N, C-alpha and C positions, 0 to 999 in steps of 0.2 A: 418576602417583602418586609416582614416585620422582624426578621432575625436579629437585627441590630438594635431594635427599639426596646427600651426598658419601660414597660407599662407601669411600673411602680412609681415612676416620676410624673405620670400624667396629671395627677391632682395639683402638684406644685407648678407644673407648666401651665395648667389652665388658670390657676390663680395669678400667676405672673402675667399671663396674657391679658387677663381681665384688668389688672392694675395698669398695665401699659396702655390698653385701649382707653381706659378712663382718663388717664393723664393726657393722652393725645387729643381726646375730645375736649377736655378742659382748655388745652392750649389753643385748639382751633376756635373755640367759642370766645376766647379772650382777645382774639385779633380784631382789629378795626379796619374797615374798608371805606374809602371815600371815592365817590364817582362824581365827575364834573360834566356839565353840558353847557353849551352856549359859550364856550371859551372861558369857563369858570364862573359864569353868571349864576349858575345854580349848582350847589354842592349838596350831595346826600351822603351821610355817614351812617354805616350800619356796623353792628357787632357781628361776630362769627355765628351767632344764633339766627341772624337774619332780621334782627330788630332794628328799626330806624332809630338812631339815637340823636341825630342832628340834621337839620336842613338849613342851608344858608342861601338866601335869595338876594341878588343884587337889587337895590332900590329902584333902578331904572325899569325893572320888569313889572313893578307893581301897577303900572298903568296899562299893561298889555297882557290881559288875562290869557288870551289864546297862546301867545308865545310862552308864557310862564307854564301853562299846562303841558305843552309839548316838551319843554326843556326839563320839567320836573319828572314827567313820565320816563324820559330818556335816562336821566340820572338814576332814578330808582331802579329801572331795569338793569342798567350797568352795574349798580351796586349788588343787586340780587345775583347777577351772573358771577361777580367776584366771590361772593359768599359760597355759591354752589361749587365753583372751581376749587375753593379752599376745602370744602367738605369732601370732594372727590379725591383731592390730593391726600388728605388725612386718612381716608379709607384705604387708599392704595398703600400708603405708608404702613398702616396697621396690618394689612394683609401680608405685606412684604416681611414685616417683623415677625408675624406669626409663622410664616413659612420658614424663616431663619431659625426660630425657636424649635420648630418641628424637626429641622435638619440636625440640630445638636443633640 
């Protein structure tokens, strides 16, 4: 199984994999995700770390607390789902690239 594998290169491969993983994580965290609800009456923007960085609420909702709460919850949950999908995609990419590095 390991006949073709050069163990002397493992350290360099590991360092390269760590650097690639770090870059991919930074790229994923720098992305911005915006979710809308109520036809765009509520917009929630998150960064790739899952931190809310902006909330935009249409003035017409300021008189209707219950609708505002429902739309805000919906937009936040949608934004969280976007961030989580991005994290899953980044992890799959990283594992794929590590597998490719191992093959070489």
